[in-house]
Every structure is written in structure tokens, then in C-alpha cells.
C-alpha positions, 0 to 999 in steps of 0.5 A: 793731611786736612781733616774732613767733617765726617772725622769731626762728626765722628769725634763729636759722636764719640764723646755725645752718643746719638743713642742717649738722645730723647726719641723726640729730639733732632741731633747730629749733622744738619747740613754739610758735606762729610767729605769736605775739609774743616779747618775752623770749628765755632760752638754756640748754645743757640743756632740764631742769626747773630751766631751765623754772622760769627760763623761767617765772619770767622770763616769756620767750616762748621757750627756746633750747637746745643740746641737744634735748628729744626726741632719739629718736623719740616717739609723744606727749608726755603730761604724765605723761612727764618730758619731755612734762611739760616740753612741758606747762608750756612751752605752758601758759605760752605759751613756745616751745622751740627747739634749735640743736644739731649745726648750731650745732657746725658753724656757720662762725662764732659757733658752739659750737666757735668760741665755745670757741676764742674763750673760750680766746684761740685765734688763727686757729681753723679747723674741725678737721673741715671740712664737706664743703659749706663748709670754713669750717664743720665740727667742732671748731677748731684754732688757736694760743695767743698764747704757748707754755705748758705742759700744766699752764698750759693746764689752768689756763687752761681752768679759768679760762675755763670754768664751774666744775663739780665734775669740774674739768679732767682732763689726760693727759699730761706736765704739763711738755709744751709746748703751743701748737697747740690742738684743741678740740671742744665735747661729746663730741669723743674721735672727733677725736683722729686729726684733732687728731693730724693737724693737729699739735695739741699738746692736744685739749680735749673732753669725755666722753673714755673710758678705753680710747680715751684710754689708747691715744691717749697710747700713741701719738704722739697730742696730749695730752688735756684733758677737761672737763664736757660742759656747760662746754665748750658754755656759752660759745656761749650769751653769744655767740648771745645777743649775736647774736640780740640784734643780729640782731633790731634790740634789739627782743627782750630776750635773756638766758643762764640762769646755772643750771648743768645739769652732771648731776654734782653732787659729788665724792669722793676727788679726788686721793687717793693710793694703789694702785688697790686701796686 
């Protein structure tokens, strides 16, 4: 018997409870008929044109993304609007769109942060900022490396574990600093610097760190910092979520992960150039 879109949505929401999402977030089914059959699902970080191309090329009936397409309120999705155009393309192809965003970030098991911690080999990882209703769930993770290393060695580990991006891995702190306890937060986790410090982390790995908070953190007793592309920090969740969905649906649906890099930064100039700030 064919699996319906409604069954796939139920399986996803059982893993990534919508109740865990932030109030401002937009998660769940964006478009698609719950009664329609689904034989193939594609997972990606971003709902962008190149990923929709892949949906159409592969004949998938459902696209599951981490980032929302329609995060801010809209009053229409006309085809001449960039986001509306994507919705129209999906609908015309008979494909749905489902979003698991901050609910996937906070998931107690196998969520975005758990997958990031696992990709780095962290042991005994627990939420960095536990959810009030369920301490097993929450933002970020903090755990221990199997063996201590230096900040330079940790940055190399991160570079090897995450997708390659033009920005690479940026680190702030003494390259020789001992690193054993590691805090991570997929996506924009700069607000968790105090929580990482309170947890005794030697380093916080996250994305989108801003100049002044990073500078101020280094002037205090806060952990060292590693900054990677937002896309790269969240990508490890995709194969984990794909395998779980495949298993939860009894292998009756083909579930694949997009290999298209959707990091918006595509090239880099002047990296590592020495000299004064003006020169």
C-alpha cells in the first residue's frame, strides 16, 4: 500500500515535535495534499531554486528542508514573486514542502544539534540550553572529545567533519589552547556563549558570530570560538533525518539527501593576507 503525504508528515512530526518550535517560527507542511501518495522524499537545508530543480529532476513528491521558505507572514504566493515561484513549481510538479526548523534544533534525539555533536565525535553530549518542558531537549549540545586536543587540532577536526565551504573554519583564541569539553550549536548560536562558559566548555562551535560579541568573549574567561558556515553546521542532520524517516516508514519510501551546496557564499578573496588593517 502506498504511503501518503499525511503519513510522512506524521512520522516527521513524531521525531520533530512542532511544540518545540519557537513562537516566531514557521514549521510543518507548507504545500501538498496529505492524501496524495509519496514514493520519494528529498532532504535539504534550504528551499532554494537549485534544490527545487533537484526535486523535479528526481521526481520526488516531497521536499523536507530545515530552513523555512515563508518565515515572515505573507498574504499571497504569486508566481512572479521569487518564493511564490518556488511554491508554484512544486505544486505543478505534484511535490509538497515540509519544514522542520527550531523544532529540529531542539529535538531530544537525532536533531540538528545532536547530529552536529555526533559528527564531531562528542561523548555524553547533553543540551546546552535545556528546554523547560523536557530537559533532554533544547538548544545546542555540550560534550567531551574522546581525547584532548588543541584549538588548532579541533579546528582541523571540524574542517574534516563538515561540508567544505569557501569560508572554511574560523577560530578565535590561542591555537595551542587545550580543548576537551566542546559546546556546539548549529546555525546562529552566538547567544549561547554565556551558556557554553557556564558549562565549562573550552570552545564553542557555531555560525554567524558577530565581531563585537566575539571580541568581548575573548576579553573575558569565555571559551574559544569556532565559526563555520551556517549551512555546514546544519548539514549533518540531513543524513540522520533521512535514515530515521526511511526506517520509520518501514523502507516503503525512498529518502535521499540533496548534495547541492546551498551556502550563499561562493568565493573568497584575500584569505590569510598579512599586513596592517589599512594595507
